[in-house]
C-alpha positions in Angstrom: -45.3 36.4 -73.4 -43.8 39.5 -72.0 -44.5 40.8 -68.7 -45.0 44.3 -68.1 -44.4 46.0 -64.9 -47.1 47.9 -63.3 -46.3 51.5 -63.2 -49.1 52.4 -61.0 -47.0 53.0 -57.9 -43.5 53.7 -58.8 -42.9 56.4 -56.2 -44.1 54.5 -53.3 -41.7 51.7 -53.7 -38.5 53.6 -53.1 -40.1 55.1 -50.0 -40.8 51.7 -48.5 -37.4 50.5 -49.3 -35.9 53.4 -47.5 -38.0 52.6 -44.4 -37.0 49.0 -44.5 -33.4 49.9 -44.9 -33.5 52.3 -42.0 -35.4 49.7 -40.0 -32.9 46.9 -40.5 -29.8 49.0 -40.7 -28.0 49.8 -37.5 -25.7 52.5 -37.0 -22.0 52.2 -36.0 -22.6 53.1 -32.3 -25.2 50.4 -32.1 -23.0 47.9 -33.7 -20.1 48.7 -31.4 -22.5 48.5 -28.4 -23.7 45.1 -29.5 -20.1 43.9 -30.1 -19.1 45.1 -26.7 -22.1 43.5 -25.1 -21.4 40.2 -26.9 -17.7 40.4 -25.8 -18.7 41.1 -22.3 -21.2 38.2 -22.3 -18.5 35.9 -23.7 -16.0 37.2 -21.1 -18.5 36.5 -18.3 -19.2 33.1 -19.7 -15.5 32.3 -19.9 -15.0 33.7 -16.4 -17.9 31.5 -15.1 -16.5 28.5 -16.9 -13.0 29.2 -15.5 -14.5 29.6 -12.0 -16.5 26.4 -12.4 -13.3 24.6 -13.6 -11.3 26.1 -10.7 -14.0 25.0 -8.2 -14.1 21.5 -9.8 -10.3 21.3 -9.6 -10.3 22.5 -6.0 -13.1 20.0 -5.1 -11.2 17.2 -6.9 -7.9 18.2 -5.1 -9.8 18.3 -1.8 -11.4 14.9 -2.5 -8.0 13.5 -3.5 -6.4 14.9 -0.3 -9.2 13.5 1.8 -8.8 10.1 0.1 -5.0 10.2 0.7 -5.5 11.2 4.3 -8.0 8.4 4.8 -5.6 6.0 3.2 -2.8 7.2 5.4 -5.0 6.9 8.5 -6.1 3.4 7.4 -2.4 2.4 6.9 -1.5 3.9 10.3 -4.4 2.0 12.0 -3.4 -1.2 10.2 0.2 -0.7 11.3 -0.9 0.0 14.9 -3.2 -3.1 14.8 -0.2 -5.2 13.5 2.1 -3.9 16.2 -0.6 -4.5 18.8 -1.2 -8.0 17.5 2.6 -8.7 17.5 2.9 -7.3 21.0 0.0 -9.4 22.2 1.5 -12.5 20.6 4.9 -11.7 22.3 3.1 -11.3 25.6 1.2 -14.5 25.1 4.4 -16.4 24.2 6.2 -14.9 27.2 3.4 -15.8 29.5 3.2 -19.3 28.0 6.9 -19.7 28.4 6.8 -18.5 32.0 3.9 -20.8 32.8 5.8 -23.7 31.1 8.9 -22.7 33.2 6.8 -22.5 36.4 5.3 -25.9 35.6 8.7 -27.4 34.9 10.0 -25.9 38.2 7.0 -27.3 40.1 7.6 -30.7 38.5 11.3 -30.5 39.5 10.4 -29.5 43.0 7.8 -32.3 43.2 10.4 -34.8 41.9 13.0 -33.5 44.4 10.5 -33.7 47.2 9.5 -37.3 46.1 13.1 -38.3 46.0 13.8 -36.7 49.4 10.8 -38.5 50.8 12.0 -41.8 49.3 15.5 -41.2 50.6 14.2 -40.4 54.0 12.0 -43.5 54.0 15.0 -45.6 52.9 17.1 -44.0 55.7 14.4 -44.7 58.3 14.1 -48.3 57.0 17.9 -48.7 57.1 18.0 -47.2 60.6 15.3 -49.6 61.8 17.1 -52.5 60.2 20.4 -51.4 61.7 18.7 -51.0 65.1 17.3 -54.5 64.8 20.6 -56.0 63.6 22.9 -54.2 65.9 22.1 -56.2 69.0 22.5 -59.4 67.0 25.8 -58.1 65.5 27.1 -57.0 68.9 26.2 -60.4 70.3 28.1 -62.1 67.4 31.1 -59.9 68.0 31.0 -60.8 71.7 30.7 -64.5 70.8 33.7 -64.2 68.5 35.7 -62.2 71.0 35.1 -64.6 73.9 35.5 -67.8 71.9 38.8 -69.6 72.3 41.2 -69.2 69.4 42.6 -72.5 68.1 46.4 -72.6 67.7 47.7 -70.7 64.7 44.5 -68.8 64.2 44.3 -65.1 64.9 48.0 -64.7 64.1 49.4 -62.8 61.3 50.2 -65.0 58.4 53.7 -63.7 58.0 54.7 -64.2 61.6 56.6 -67.3 62.8 54.5 -69.8 64.6 55.6 -70.7 68.1 58.1 -73.6 68.0 56.2 -75.8 70.2 53.1 -75.3 68.2 54.9 -75.9 64.9 56.1 -79.4 66.0 52.6 -80.6 66.3 51.7 -79.9 62.7 51.4 -83.0 60.6 53.8 -81.8 57.9 56.6 -81.9 60.3 55.7 -85.4 61.3 56.0 -86.7 57.8 59.5 -85.5 57.4 60.6 -86.8 60.7 61.6 -83.6 62.4 60.6 -84.1 65.9 
């Protein structure tokens, strides 16, 4: 089967095509305007994206700087706490040492006072004993001084005995020297 074209409206068809072509065809000025508009919109989008990236980078840098500053402050505070704790420990050790030294000094003074009191008590006791013995010792010295000395006693051992005293000794009688 063959198809035949309808020839009833042949003139009308080219006119419609012309209208459609004009309707959908743009001229060069409009094309340039649309291209410029698209380029401007793309440039604005790029600028907005770059601005957003710059702001994000600035914000990130600011956050990083704030975090670094906070870390530095925390480290400084920790160092200050450590120094304060060390200083407090040194002060406590020094105070403990001074208290220990004061306690030792007080113990030494108490021991010295106790010894001095004991020495004083011993001296008093010795003085009282000496006071009680001295009259007896003086009496004994007087008795010895007033007692008659037997012959030969009270002389120096190296001195010659008196000749009359020496003849009375028994040793001389034994040898017949009279």
